[in-house]
C-alpha positions as CSV (number, residue, x, y, z in Angstrom):
1,M,21.2,1.1,-20.2
2,T,18.9,-1.3,-18.5
3,T,15.1,-0.4,-18.6
4,L,13.1,-1.9,-15.8
5,K,9.5,-1.3,-14.9
6,I,8.0,-0.1,-11.7
7,A,4.4,0.0,-10.1
8,G,2.9,1.5,-7.5
9,V,-0.1,3.7,-6.0
10,P,-0.6,7.4,-7.1
11,E,-0.2,8.5,-3.7
12,H,2.1,10.6,-1.8
13,F,4.2,7.8,-0.3
14,N,5.6,7.6,-3.8
15,L,6.8,11.1,-4.5
16,P,10.5,10.0,-3.6
17,W,10.5,7.5,-6.7
18,H,9.2,10.5,-9.0
19,I,11.8,12.9,-7.7
20,A,14.6,10.5,-8.3
21,I,13.3,9.7,-11.8
22,E,12.9,13.1,-12.9
23,N,16.2,14.3,-11.5
24,G,17.7,11.7,-13.5
25,D,19.2,9.9,-10.5
26,F,18.6,6.5,-12.3
27,I,19.5,7.3,-15.7
28,A,23.0,8.6,-14.2
29,N,23.3,4.9,-13.3
30,E,22.6,3.3,-16.8
31,I,19.0,2.4,-15.6
32,D,15.8,3.5,-17.4
33,L,13.4,3.3,-14.2
34,R,9.7,3.2,-16.1
35,W,7.1,4.2,-13.5
36,T,3.4,3.0,-13.6
37,D,0.6,4.4,-11.5
38,V,-1.8,1.6,-10.4
39,P,-4.6,3.4,-8.9
40,E,-6.4,-0.4,-8.4
41,G,-3.6,-0.8,-5.7
42,T,-2.0,-4.1,-4.3
43,G,-4.3,-6.7,-5.8
44,K,-3.7,-5.5,-9.3
45,M,0.1,-5.1,-8.6
46,C,0.3,-8.5,-7.6
47,E,-1.2,-9.7,-10.8
48,M,1.3,-7.2,-12.7
49,L,4.3,-8.9,-11.1
50,R,2.9,-12.4,-12.0
51,N,2.3,-11.7,-15.5
52,G,5.3,-9.6,-15.9
53,E,3.7,-6.2,-16.7
54,T,6.0,-4.7,-13.9
55,D,9.5,-6.0,-12.7
56,I,9.4,-4.0,-9.2
57,A,6.3,-2.8,-7.2
58,V,6.1,-0.7,-4.3
59,I,3.3,-2.5,-2.4
60,L,1.7,-3.2,0.7
61,T,3.2,-5.7,3.2
62,E,0.5,-8.0,3.7
63,G,-1.1,-8.2,0.1
64,I,2.4,-9.1,-1.2
65,I,3.3,-11.5,1.3
66,K,-0.1,-13.2,0.9
67,D,0.6,-13.3,-2.7
68,I,4.0,-14.7,-2.4
69,I,2.9,-17.5,-0.3
70,A,0.3,-18.2,-2.8
71,G,2.8,-18.5,-5.3
72,N,3.8,-15.1,-6.9
73,P,7.1,-15.6,-8.2
74,S,8.6,-12.4,-6.3
75,K,10.5,-11.6,-3.3
76,I,10.8,-8.7,-0.7
77,V,13.7,-6.9,-1.1
78,Q,13.3,-4.1,1.5
79,I,10.7,-2.1,3.9
80,Y,9.8,1.1,2.3
81,V,7.7,2.7,4.6
82,E,8.0,1.4,8.3
83,S,5.5,3.2,10.0
84,P,1.6,1.8,9.9
85,L,-0.7,2.8,7.0
86,I,-3.6,4.4,8.8
87,W,-7.2,3.2,7.1
88,G,-9.9,5.3,7.4
89,I,-13.2,3.8,7.4
90,H,-15.8,5.9,5.3
91,V,-19.3,5.6,4.8
92,A,-21.7,7.7,2.3
93,K,-22.1,11.1,4.0
94,N,-25.7,10.4,4.5
95,S,-25.9,6.9,5.3
96,N,-27.2,5.7,8.9
97,Y,-23.8,4.5,10.0
98,Y,-22.1,6.9,12.6
99,E,-20.0,4.5,14.5
100,I,-17.7,1.2,13.5
101,S,-20.1,-0.9,15.3
102,D,-22.9,0.0,13.0
103,L,-20.9,-1.7,10.0
104,E,-20.9,-5.2,11.6
105,N,-22.5,-7.7,8.9
106,K,-22.5,-4.7,6.3
107,K,-21.1,-4.9,2.9
108,V,-17.4,-3.6,2.4
109,A,-16.1,-1.7,-0.8
110,I,-12.9,-3.3,-2.3
111,S,-10.6,-2.4,-4.9
112,R,-9.9,-6.0,-5.8
113,L,-9.6,-9.5,-4.1
114,G,-6.2,-9.8,-2.1
115,S,-6.1,-6.0,-1.8
116,G,-5.2,-3.9,0.8
117,S,-8.9,-2.6,1.3
118,Q,-10.1,-6.5,1.7
119,L,-7.5,-7.6,3.9
120,M,-7.7,-4.7,6.2
121,S,-11.5,-5.1,6.5
122,F,-10.4,-8.8,8.1
123,E,-7.9,-6.7,11.0
124,N,-11.0,-4.3,11.5
125,A,-13.2,-7.0,11.9
126,N,-10.8,-8.8,14.5
127,N,-10.3,-5.2,16.0
128,Q,-14.2,-5.2,16.5
129,G,-14.7,-8.7,17.7
130,W,-16.6,-9.6,14.9
131,N,-17.0,-13.0,13.0
132,S,-14.7,-12.4,10.0
133,D,-16.4,-15.4,8.1
134,S,-19.1,-13.1,7.7
135,L,-17.6,-10.2,5.9
136,Q,-19.1,-9.4,2.6
137,F,-17.4,-7.6,-0.5
138,E,-18.1,-5.4,-3.5
139,I,-15.5,-5.0,-5.9
140,V,-15.2,-1.6,-7.0
141,N,-11.7,-1.3,-8.4
142,T,-10.6,2.3,-7.5
143,I,-11.8,5.0,-5.0
144,D,-14.0,6.4,-7.8
145,G,-15.8,3.2,-7.7
146,A,-16.1,3.5,-4.2
147,V,-17.7,6.5,-4.3
148,E,-20.1,5.2,-7.0
149,A,-20.9,2.1,-4.7
150,L,-21.4,4.0,-1.4
151,T,-23.2,6.7,-3.0
152,N,-25.8,4.1,-4.5
153,G,-26.0,1.7,-1.6
154,T,-24.3,-1.5,-3.3
155,A,-21.8,-1.1,-0.5
156,D,-21.6,0.0,3.0
157,Y,-18.4,1.0,3.9
158,F,-15.0,1.6,2.3
159,M,-11.4,1.4,3.9
160,W,-8.4,3.3,2.2
161,E,-5.4,5.5,3.3
162,R,-7.0,8.2,5.4
163,F,-5.5,11.1,4.2
164,M,-5.8,10.3,0.4
165,T,-9.4,9.8,1.1
166,K,-9.6,13.3,3.1
167,P,-10.6,15.9,0.1
168,L,-13.7,13.4,-0.4
169,V,-14.5,13.9,3.3
170,D,-13.8,17.6,3.1
171,K,-16.4,17.9,0.0
172,G,-19.1,16.1,1.9
173,V,-18.9,12.8,-0.3
174,F,-17.7,10.5,2.5
175,R,-18.0,10.6,6.2
176,R,-14.9,9.3,7.7
177,I,-16.0,7.3,11.2
178,G,-12.9,5.7,12.4
179,D,-9.4,4.7,11.4
180,C,-7.5,1.2,11.4
181,P,-4.0,1.5,11.3
182,T,-1.9,-1.7,10.0
183,P,0.1,-3.6,13.2
184,W,2.8,-3.8,10.9
185,P,5.3,-1.6,8.6
186,C,3.1,-0.4,5.5
187,F,4.9,-0.8,2.2
188,V,7.7,-2.9,1.1
189,I,9.5,-3.1,-2.4
190,A,9.0,-6.3,-4.1
191,V,10.8,-7.4,-7.5
192,R,10.1,-10.5,-9.7
193,N,12.4,-13.2,-9.3
194,G,13.3,-13.3,-12.7
195,I,14.9,-9.5,-12.3
196,L,16.7,-10.7,-9.1
197,E,18.2,-13.5,-10.7
198,K,19.5,-11.4,-14.1
199,H,20.2,-7.9,-12.7
200,P,20.8,-8.4,-8.8
201,E,23.6,-5.5,-8.9
202,I,20.9,-3.1,-10.6
203,V,18.4,-4.1,-8.0
204,S,20.7,-3.4,-5.4
205,E,21.5,0.1,-7.3
206,I,17.7,0.8,-7.5
207,V,17.7,0.5,-3.7
208,E,20.8,2.6,-2.9
209,I,19.2,5.5,-5.1
210,I,15.8,5.3,-3.7
211,N,17.3,5.1,0.1
212,A,19.4,8.3,-0.5
213,K,16.1,10.1,-1.7
214,T,13.9,8.9,1.2
215,S,16.8,9.4,4.0
216,I,16.4,13.2,3.5
217,F,12.7,13.2,2.0
218,K,11.4,15.6,5.0
219,E,14.1,17.8,4.5
220,I,13.5,18.9,1.1
221,T,12.5,22.6,0.9
222,N,8.8,23.3,0.7
223,I,8.2,19.4,0.6
224,D,5.1,20.0,2.4
225,S,3.6,22.5,-0.2
226,I,4.9,20.3,-3.2
227,L,3.0,17.3,-2.0
228,A,-0.2,19.2,-0.7
229,T,-0.3,20.5,-4.4
230,K,0.5,17.6,-6.1
231,Y,-1.9,15.4,-4.2
232,N,-4.8,17.7,-3.5
233,Q,-4.2,17.9,0.0
234,K,-4.9,20.6,2.7
235,L,-1.3,21.6,3.7
236,V,-2.2,21.1,7.4
237,D,-3.3,17.4,6.6
238,I,0.1,17.0,4.5
239,K,1.8,18.5,7.7
240,E,0.2,16.0,10.1
241,W,1.0,12.9,7.5
242,L,4.5,14.1,7.3
243,T,4.7,13.6,11.1
244,L,3.4,10.0,11.0
245,T,5.2,8.9,8.1
246,N,8.5,7.1,8.2
247,W,10.7,5.6,5.5
248,S,12.8,2.9,5.7
249,Q,16.3,1.7,4.3
250,K,16.2,-1.8,5.8
251,Q,15.2,-5.3,4.8
252,F,12.9,-7.2,7.3
253,T,14.3,-9.2,9.7
254,Q,13.7,-13.3,10.1
255,A,12.1,-12.1,13.7
256,Q,10.1,-9.2,12.1
257,L,8.8,-11.4,9.2
258,E,8.0,-14.3,11.7
259,A,5.7,-11.6,13.7
260,I,4.0,-10.5,10.8
261,Q,2.8,-13.9,9.6
262,D,1.8,-14.8,13.1
263,Q,-0.7,-11.7,12.6
264,L,-1.6,-12.7,9.0
265,L,-2.2,-16.1,10.2
266,A,-4.3,-15.5,13.2
267,L,-6.2,-13.1,10.8
268,K,-6.9,-15.9,8.6
269,I,-5.3,-13.8,5.7
270,I,-2.8,-16.4,4.9
271,E,-3.3,-20.3,5.5
272,R,0.5,-21.1,6.2
273,K,3.7,-19.3,7.0
274,G,6.1,-19.2,4.3
275,N,9.9,-19.2,5.6
276,F,12.2,-16.1,5.4
277,S,14.0,-17.3,2.0
278,E,10.8,-17.9,0.6
279,I,9.4,-14.4,0.9
280,A,12.4,-12.0,0.9
281,R,15.8,-11.6,-0.2
282,I,18.9,-9.6,1.1
283,I,20.4,-7.8,-1.6
């Protein structure tokens, strides 16, 4: 039995992993895969990959590409979700901001430096024609920290996955004033280089198992109700989310990775492009 650690956000995208673990799909292949929820998101998972707290991460594309180029000793082994992540742009319910244009030169709450919530603020600024050099950040760590920051005014807006934040909108804590979808596949599977070198066959087995699960995930009986209950979502919202979300069973092509890096470079998220073998590995 080989024990490996995997980390991901506690969001509906990752239910296929939990189902596979609970069903014993990995144990049946002599793999003890131990999951850790990371509510802080991509910046924290990059740190965990660097220091060996996790062996594998289900992580935002832009964040891990940036961190690998900056020296994170990991590789992307597959696209996990090929559809865009729809980032909702949220303000406090009682704020005076009603349009995205109202947020120019205002402070954005982010989970951590290098997180998706920070990196996508550059994409939003680009979409709006703002000077991204003037972006201001307030580190809040988690969505609960964002609630506190927007409520007490230490930050002005917060970008987070639209559907996971919807309960806060429904409760009247936040108002969503717009969306900012990623212009690339949103989640990838990244693995530490040491694990890829020591256990390449096991990594390949893990990917095969999760691919089998994601390929039939939407066909699971009552999966919409299961998701709604587990993640505190309205059924109508989950049904919409399922129509917008597509999992992947493929690795990036070189052309895809080049195109994503071109976009990240234009947004000043990365300072240079890496070659395919530096960032990704075909298993």
